[in-house]
C-alpha positions as YAML, in Angstrom:
chain: A
units: angstrom
residues:
- id: 1
  name: UNK
  ca: [-127.42, -156.36, -109.07]
- id: 2
  name: UNK
  ca: [-125.25, -154.16, -111.45]
- id: 3
  name: UNK
  ca: [-128.27, -152.82, -113.21]
- id: 4
  name: UNK
  ca: [-130.07, -151.75, -110.03]
- id: 5
  name: UNK
  ca: [-127.13, -149.94, -108.57]
- id: 6
  name: UNK
  ca: [-126.63, -148.00, -111.91]
- id: 7
  name: UNK
  ca: [-130.15, -147.16, -111.97]
- id: 8
  name: UNK
  ca: [-130.10, -145.73, -108.40]
- id: 9
  name: UNK
  ca: [-127.18, -143.33, -109.40]
- id: 10
  name: UNK
  ca: [-129.08, -142.13, -112.34]
- id: 11
  name: UNK
  ca: [-132.06, -141.15, -110.37]
- id: 12
  name: UNK
  ca: [-130.26, -138.81, -108.10]
- id: 13
  name: UNK
  ca: [-131.35, -135.26, -108.19]
- id: 14
  name: UNK
  ca: [-127.98, -133.83, -109.09]
- id: 15
  name: UNK
  ca: [-124.58, -135.19, -109.83]
- id: 16
  name: UNK
  ca: [-122.02, -134.83, -107.27]
- id: 17
  name: UNK
  ca: [-119.73, -132.66, -109.40]
- id: 18
  name: UNK
  ca: [-122.37, -129.95, -109.81]
- id: 19
  name: UNK
  ca: [-122.51, -129.20, -106.03]
- id: 20
  name: UNK
  ca: [-119.13, -127.67, -105.84]
- id: 21
  name: UNK
  ca: [-119.94, -125.37, -108.76]
- id: 22
  name: UNK
  ca: [-123.10, -124.23, -107.05]
- id: 23
  name: UNK
  ca: [-121.17, -123.71, -103.75]
- id: 24
  name: UNK
  ca: [-118.55, -121.69, -105.70]
- id: 25
  name: UNK
  ca: [-121.23, -119.37, -107.25]
- id: 26
  name: UNK
  ca: [-122.89, -118.88, -103.84]
- id: 27
  name: UNK
  ca: [-119.43, -118.02, -102.27]
- id: 28
  name: UNK
  ca: [-118.61, -115.55, -105.24]
- id: 29
  name: UNK
  ca: [-121.99, -113.89, -104.57]
- id: 30
  name: UNK
  ca: [-121.46, -113.54, -100.87]
- id: 31
  name: UNK
  ca: [-117.95, -112.21, -101.51]
- id: 32
  name: UNK
  ca: [-119.44, -109.62, -103.95]
- id: 33
  name: UNK
  ca: [-121.93, -108.51, -101.31]
- id: 34
  name: UNK
  ca: [-119.25, -108.39, -98.56]
- id: 35
  name: UNK
  ca: [-117.09, -106.25, -100.80]
- id: 36
  name: UNK
  ca: [-119.88, -103.86, -101.47]
- id: 37
  name: UNK
  ca: [-120.74, -103.56, -97.87]
- id: 38
  name: UNK
  ca: [-117.18, -102.95, -96.91]
- id: 39
  name: UNK
  ca: [-116.83, -100.32, -99.65]
- id: 40
  name: UNK
  ca: [-120.01, -98.60, -98.41]
- id: 41
  name: UNK
  ca: [-118.95, -98.57, -94.81]
- id: 42
  name: UNK
  ca: [-115.64, -97.01, -96.00]
- id: 43
  name: UNK
  ca: [-117.44, -94.22, -97.83]
- id: 44
  name: UNK
  ca: [-119.77, -93.58, -95.00]
- id: 45
  name: UNK
  ca: [-116.86, -93.46, -92.50]
- id: 46
  name: UNK
  ca: [-117.95, -96.33, -90.49]
- id: 47
  name: UNK
  ca: [-114.78, -98.06, -90.48]
- id: 48
  name: UNK
  ca: [-112.81, -95.33, -88.93]
- id: 49
  name: UNK
  ca: [-115.73, -93.97, -86.59]
- id: 50
  name: UNK
  ca: [-114.25, -95.46, -83.45]
- id: 51
  name: UNK
  ca: [-110.68, -94.22, -84.21]
- id: 52
  name: UNK
  ca: [-111.88, -90.78, -84.92]
- id: 53
  name: UNK
  ca: [-113.65, -90.72, -81.53]
- id: 54
  name: UNK
  ca: [-110.46, -91.55, -79.90]
- id: 55
  name: UNK
  ca: [-108.27, -89.15, -81.62]
- id: 56
  name: UNK
  ca: [-109.51, -85.82, -80.42]
- id: 57
  name: UNK
  ca: [-106.91, -83.69, -81.95]
- id: 58
  name: UNK
  ca: [-106.82, -83.98, -85.59]
- id: 59
  name: UNK
  ca: [-104.85, -81.40, -87.54]
- id: 60
  name: UNK
  ca: [-106.92, -80.07, -90.40]
- id: 61
  name: UNK
  ca: [-105.90, -80.97, -93.92]
- id: 62
  name: UNK
  ca: [-105.24, -77.18, -94.76]
- id: 63
  name: UNK
  ca: [-102.72, -76.96, -91.95]
- id: 64
  name: UNK
  ca: [-100.94, -80.16, -92.97]
- id: 65
  name: UNK
  ca: [-100.76, -78.91, -96.48]
- id: 66
  name: UNK
  ca: [-99.38, -75.47, -95.44]
- id: 67
  name: UNK
  ca: [-96.81, -77.16, -93.08]
- id: 68
  name: UNK
  ca: [-95.63, -79.46, -95.99]
- id: 69
  name: UNK
  ca: [-95.30, -76.47, -98.21]
- id: 70
  name: UNK
  ca: [-93.09, -74.73, -95.75]
- id: 71
  name: UNK
  ca: [-90.99, -77.72, -95.34]
- id: 72
  name: UNK
  ca: [-90.37, -78.20, -98.95]
- id: 73
  name: UNK
  ca: [-89.67, -74.56, -99.53]
- id: 74
  name: UNK
  ca: [-86.92, -74.87, -96.94]
- id: 75
  name: UNK
  ca: [-85.42, -77.88, -98.75]
- id: 76
  name: UNK
  ca: [-85.68, -76.11, -102.21]
- id: 77
  name: UNK
  ca: [-84.03, -72.82, -100.85]
- id: 78
  name: UNK
  ca: [-81.00, -74.61, -99.23]
- id: 79
  name: UNK
  ca: [-77.85, -73.57, -101.37]
- id: 80
  name: UNK
  ca: [-76.32, -76.42, -103.02]
- id: 81
  name: UNK
  ca: [-72.78, -76.22, -104.25]
- id: 82
  name: UNK
  ca: [-72.51, -75.43, -107.86]
- id: 83
  name: UNK
  ca: [-70.67, -77.40, -110.28]
- id: 84
  name: UNK
  ca: [-67.95, -75.73, -112.29]
- id: 85
  name: UNK
  ca: [-68.71, -75.40, -115.98]
...
């Protein structure tokens, strides 16, 4: 009886411990494809497409940079008390 049960185990197509490894490889491959798809969608602008349709008034980057420069220049030109030497 022992011999017949051991012979049945050896005839199985693949040992049980190889299945998790194969599943992990499949999951890694799927994850790699998913990452690539998300990156492509981000680069193509698909991820923010709906948001951009909702936000009709968007300040152009050039205007934002000019405004930031003006604000920084104001901070730079503010007189600070000088330390005595």
